[in-house]
Structure formats: C-alpha cells, structure tokens
Steps between C-alpha positions, in 0.01 A plus 500: 500500500635499145502180296531370144164331442421266211145557373528278193762362264747782437297745711736581787414819689698686766240629741393544860331204671408402853770363730430127559297407806652228716351181637627297793846361431587752226756776472502825306833549323625834375654397169855624443590310181310276260651326199330418172500125436527368145151356547362845589543630145262253329279511810449875462519533122338178370338262748373719782462416867236264640265792569485874436587749631810356670845624604781284348846438644638213708878558537508743790661613821399762749445599862222371725270794572227328700404158633155362575495238776789308654838594360620143422857621541465795261473852641419843364806660343652170386656499155351205311452326170175325418433148373226581246322164492230491769428132571164367616672301780226236472577285194726190516791688339484784753485251785816344358666844486500512119329837475605551139271208407201631698163404348331829587753780536484873453790700359609859542486689171287255302219369723504776763656846520879505484804720536463769234366722776616706795353239736414132470352258750614142552467224760758528777602142422612615153754751630869444550733759649779649292848473644631841606750518213250402227338803337135524400597470133692182575213377717264539203719243321428231759209360299684454166816386680300234683323391181842448340629308801188281504551409133860395561405299808242322283781414257705336780811673370813333633858625534668509160179474295502693175193716450352700213260783581286614209406861567739752658254746647489562876378146575767352271781690672359407841496136387861530386606650833325226695655235274845637577423520873379140500818374333409461134779437251455694176207742492375589151269799456306547176301801381419693183568842657863600521419757772380223733810293431708809577338520843577130555859561389526763772439223755798309367313240297701413190305228321254734332321423175322755284238287326459763227863456399555126542306180555499444878453125463801464272713731715421334834525147364840592354616642835386182679667257264175421323333369815277788605441618854375333817228760560310742277276771644254644250454855629410684180146372458502420129418193296843520335696499825297208633596299192863610537490379861428146381790515255741642757440251780747213514401138550332469840477877523235718667296781349323755721218698343490841668391743229130557435475379140234674295314314228504134412815292480523224240783250544634320199546125489876542530470718812269252670739224402779702662307517827450125491839387382693736729270413792454868582320626806276802439400694809255779559566770757252742650562784742716423806502354850420728794480230767782388729460139387680395295656844442383859510638624169412859590716490812784346297474770232515777760794334677704485179409859414606606850833323459559661159507165322178565304520837327178647364542876472690489164187342349297820550490694174220745586404664829170677447229682690167321513340786307703377200343153511284532188788631288735237644273214398455644152879524468550140613218359291613679183871442585580862425829476690710247684378414847588239755335539840264796511431607856260752647677670788290695748784643706876492485607144572605445862727256677378471856331795667 
C-alpha cells in the first residue's frame, strides 16, 4: 500500500509499505479520508513521533476491509471512524472507563502507525459506525468534534453562559457550534487571522474579535459590561492567550486549557492575584470520552452531524492526495497560504454505499 511515512523530523516520504498484519480482535480499515490535526504539524516538522519510521494521522474514517476474530458487532464493509487512543484496559483509569487517562496507552499516528495510509489497523473496540448520511470526510471530523465537546463538558457550560473562545481554527469553530447547541448566551471568537474569522462568520457567529486590530480583553470586557465571561476556552496554544484567559474570566468563572502551549509560561503577580481574588477554576482537558458511561462523545458528535446541527464540511480548506503530504506539511509549517482543515482524501467522499 501507499503511505506517508515519517523517518525523522521533517522527513516525510510518500512510499510503498506493507499492509498491516492483523491480530485477534483487530480490523483492517481502508482509509477514505484523514484530516491533519493542528498537533500533527509540530509532530511532523519539529518534535517527531515516538519512534521512526512511523505513519502519522489520527483523524480518519474509512471502510472495514477485513476482521480478525469475532466481529464484536462490526462487519466487513461497514463505514467507520476510529478512536485513535488504544487503551491498555488494565489500569485503574481504564477500568473506570476513563480511557483518555490511561496509564499505558498507544495512539494511532504518534505511537503506532496511523491514517496517512491506504490502510490502517485498529482494535475492533475502537471503531464506531458512521450514520448512512454522514460522509467519510465528515466522519474524519469525529475526533476533533469530540475533543471540542469534551472540553465544553469539562467547563460545565450552562444555559445562558457567556463564553470566549481564543483561537478560531477548526477546533475553535467546533467549540463555538457546540456552545450554541448547548445553550450558551453570547459566544465570542478571537483570532489573529481574518480568514479564520471569516469562516466563523459564515456560520452566523457575530461576536468576532481580530486580536491584531483590537485588544480582545478590552473589547470583550466592554461587551460584557466590564464583568468578563463565565467560561474561557484557550484553544490557540500560546502563552499570551493563556494570560488573556485569566483576564477575561469573570468572578467565579472557569477557564479550560485546550491548546497545546509551547514553551514556558510565566504568570505575573497580578495575574496570579486575579486567579485568587476572582476564585477562578482552571481545568485541563485531554482527548475525549469513547465509553457509554457517562457519555460517548463520539456517538453524540456523529448524531449531531447526522441531524445537520453540527456542520464540519465548511471547515475544510484543502482536499489533497496523500502523495502531496510532504508539500502540504511544508506549506502549513511555513504558513505559505491560508489553511483551515487540510484533509487527505483517498476517494470521492461518500454518503452511504
């Protein structure tokens, strides 16, 4: 099969490799669409994977080509998306159903071979069927959509809560859509790229702040009568936006840290005082929930996509062939042009069969 294989930092090669061999309880999936996560760019271009060579990619959907062992409710020919975190199923967190906190997990695209390939293997337990009306491209959004939903569920957003989302990339717009679905009051979206805000505007969001043109803290505090917002989600992954989150949260507010912040963060005395005096709650969020208790966020994401309430296709800015992977990552890393969700599409996207 053909795959984009990472041999070292920045050394991504499109080449022929062996089709994965299955073990008991695994399925071979013919990949139809695989998105590029924001974390994939530094993974490929700066940090590397946990071993080399390795095939990146963890936002994928495809068709089950073969099954080894008992079907576990999945059959050959099923259209599926894949939960990329492979839990150990032995640690206390796995036994409690909190797979995202597993002590000894593997992960498609960083710890084992992922979806930038014609075929990928995964445990049958990690597969979830796509509804008939959800395309493969939409199915590849299940992972980021579920990550966004998980972050908002961590925030305990309530009806009427005002929320500021710092970062208006695909995750930011997904967060904003979920916030609206869950009954948020005002939804503020902040970014430094006007093109991303334009995409958000196309969804009907009106409280958009270009942080290159105005101070987002001043603007949002003005629009909230000087109080700030109930919830801030830091989705940009910068030291600056983390500090702005503290300033934007109202008394008793909640801050959810979603972006992967690079480098050290130094908080001034006044910012720490703000956390104390406003009695802020700062929450971390990691991955998403794939278990039925308390909620399967993947099933919820697919349900809302199926019903047309969660719209993901407008977020795709580039549909590329996998052979263009090296050039695509160079473009994204060097920011040669505007991009939102870059997706490798193996065949024309299908709805049903």
